[in-house]
Every structure is written in C-alpha cells, then in structure tokens.
Backbone bond lengths (Angstrom), bond angles and torsions (degrees), N, CA, C in turn:
res aa  C-N    CA-C-N  psi(-1)  N-CA   C-N-CA  omega(-1)  CA-C   N-CA-C  phi
1 G - - - 1.468 - - 1.490 113.66 -
2 D 1.346 116.93 -92.33 1.466 119.98 -170.84 1.510 110.63 -91.47
3 Q 1.327 114.26 97.99 1.474 118.10 -178.14 1.555 110.71 -87.24
4 P 1.323 116.84 137.33 1.479 119.36 176.79 1.540 109.95 -62.89
5 L 1.285 115.64 148.29 1.462 119.32 178.02 1.524 111.20 -64.84
6 T 1.293 116.79 145.54 1.454 119.90 172.08 1.516 107.18 -72.32
7 R 1.308 115.79 162.93 1.475 121.17 -179.22 1.534 109.78 -56.20
8 A 1.332 116.81 -45.02 1.455 120.82 -177.04 1.550 110.24 -62.90
9 E 1.333 114.17 -44.17 1.468 117.02 -178.46 1.540 110.92 -64.86
10 E 1.332 114.89 -39.12 1.456 120.30 178.64 1.546 110.77 -60.66
11 I 1.306 113.82 -46.90 1.507 119.14 179.15 1.493 109.73 -61.08
12 R 1.349 116.16 -46.58 1.447 119.82 -177.30 1.542 110.01 -59.06
13 Q 1.314 115.01 -41.74 1.449 120.25 -179.38 1.539 111.61 -63.70
14 R 1.333 115.05 -43.62 1.447 120.24 178.98 1.521 111.27 -61.93
15 I 1.324 116.01 -41.90 1.458 120.78 179.10 1.516 109.77 -63.09
16 A 1.319 117.36 -43.92 1.461 120.83 179.26 1.534 110.03 -59.94
17 E 1.342 117.00 -43.81 1.427 120.38 -179.95 1.516 111.37 -63.97
18 R 1.329 114.72 -42.64 1.482 120.61 -179.15 1.537 109.37 -61.90
19 R 1.341 115.90 -44.51 1.470 121.49 -176.76 1.532 107.21 -62.16
20 E 1.306 117.09 -41.80 1.462 121.76 179.49 1.521 110.44 -61.27
21 E 1.344 114.52 -45.02 1.487 117.75 177.63 1.528 110.94 -59.60
22 L 1.318 116.16 -47.46 1.471 120.67 -179.15 1.503 111.21 -58.59
23 R 1.358 115.32 -45.16 1.468 119.44 -179.95 1.522 111.53 -59.79
24 R 1.319 115.37 -43.91 1.449 120.49 -178.77 1.525 109.57 -64.41
25 A 1.334 117.41 -42.16 1.455 121.61 -179.78 1.524 110.16 -64.25
26 A 1.336 117.61 -40.06 1.458 122.61 -179.30 1.516 109.57 -64.27
27 E 1.326 115.94 -40.60 1.471 120.02 179.85 1.500 110.21 -65.30
28 E 1.343 118.66 -42.69 1.439 122.98 176.81 1.535 111.06 -60.28
29 E 1.324 114.71 -43.53 1.437 122.17 179.82 1.540 110.16 -60.13
30 E 1.338 115.34 -45.79 1.437 121.96 179.86 1.518 110.07 -61.04
31 G 1.325 115.83 -46.43 1.469 120.63 179.96 1.532 111.06 -58.57
32 A 1.351 114.27 -44.68 1.487 119.82 -177.62 1.529 109.87 -63.21
33 S 1.357 115.92 -46.60 1.453 118.53 -172.62 1.530 112.26 -71.99
34 S 1.336 117.09 -28.17 1.446 120.77 178.17 1.524 110.70 -78.77
35 A 1.353 116.36 -29.30 1.445 120.58 -179.81 1.507 110.15 -69.21
36 E 1.347 117.11 -44.84 1.466 119.11 178.22 1.519 107.52 -101.33
37 A 1.323 117.42 117.05 1.443 121.11 -176.78 1.538 109.44 -68.58
38 K 1.312 118.07 123.20 1.424 121.20 178.68 1.551 108.31 -94.61
39 P 1.330 117.83 115.03 1.465 120.70 -175.68 1.512 113.13 -61.39
40 D 1.347 116.95 -45.23 1.447 119.71 179.72 1.535 110.08 -144.72
41 P 1.287 117.22 93.47 1.479 120.21 -179.88 1.510 112.41 -60.57
42 Q 1.344 117.56 -27.67 1.453 121.13 178.15 1.515 111.19 -65.72
43 A 1.353 117.41 -42.20 1.451 121.59 178.65 1.526 110.34 -65.38
44 N 1.338 115.09 -41.52 1.438 119.26 178.12 1.514 110.75 -59.88
45 Y 1.329 115.96 -44.26 1.465 122.45 179.22 1.516 109.42 -59.63
46 R 1.319 115.20 -45.92 1.468 119.36 -179.85 1.503 111.85 -61.04
47 S 1.331 118.95 -42.80 1.451 121.67 -177.42 1.540 110.17 -66.83
48 V 1.325 115.25 -34.72 1.474 118.45 177.60 1.536 108.22 -63.84
49 I 1.322 116.58 -50.31 1.459 121.33 179.27 1.526 108.93 -56.17
50 Q 1.316 117.40 -47.28 1.425 122.33 -177.84 1.533 112.21 -58.56
51 S 1.341 116.36 -44.03 1.458 120.11 179.81 1.534 110.66 -67.54
52 M 1.327 115.52 -34.74 1.467 119.28 177.28 1.525 109.37 -63.97
53 I 1.315 116.18 -43.84 1.496 120.48 -177.54 1.505 108.75 -64.34
54 S 1.322 117.65 -49.02 1.483 120.75 -176.05 1.550 108.17 -66.74
55 G 1.313 117.92 -32.62 1.452 120.69 176.42 1.512 110.16 -63.96
56 N 1.325 116.43 -43.94 1.480 120.85 178.59 1.537 110.82 -62.02
57 N 1.327 115.13 -43.44 1.470 119.73 -178.36 1.502 110.16 -62.48
58 R 1.338 116.55 -44.13 1.452 120.89 -178.91 1.545 110.30 -59.30
59 K 1.333 114.10 -44.79 1.465 119.89 -178.32 1.538 108.87 -61.56
60 R 1.311 116.49 -43.71 1.461 120.11 -177.41 1.548 110.34 -62.39
61 N 1.332 115.94 -43.53 1.447 120.45 -179.99 1.527 111.12 -62.33
62 N 1.294 117.17 -41.96 1.443 121.01 178.42 1.517 111.52 -60.26
63 D 1.306 114.52 -40.97 1.491 118.75 178.83 1.513 110.69 -61.63
64 E 1.329 116.92 -40.42 1.481 120.11 -178.77 1.515 109.15 -67.37
65 D 1.328 118.00 -40.87 1.469 120.49 -178.19 1.515 111.72 -59.17
66 E 1.325 117.29 -35.40 1.463 121.20 -176.20 1.525 112.03 -70.11
67 Q 1.338 116.47 -27.64 1.494 117.77 -174.37 1.540 111.30 -69.99
C-alpha cells in the first residue's frame, strides 16, 4: 500500500514546495512595492548598503575594545 518516498522523490517534492513558497513571496513583494510608490529605489539600496557597512564597522570596533 503506502510506500515511503524514495530519496529522489522526497527531494523533488521539497524543491517543488520551496519553489512555490518563493513564488508566493515574490508575488507578495511585488504587490507591496507597487502599492507604495518608491521614489528612488537606487537611493534606498544605497542606504541599506550604507547601514550594513556601518553596522559591520561598529561590530568590529566593539570586538577590538573587548580585547
């Protein structure tokens, strides 16, 4: 009757589920970004990068202080 999935089938199923999740997430993302007009996505991108960089620097400095 109920045979367990083979490894390949299991993986294929997981991938299909994952792809479905990603697709749904992408659609939500699209809906959100089109709903709120972004004046300059490039500036937003830059500010995100900038905050990431300053965040990394802060972390590095803290590590040095502790030594």
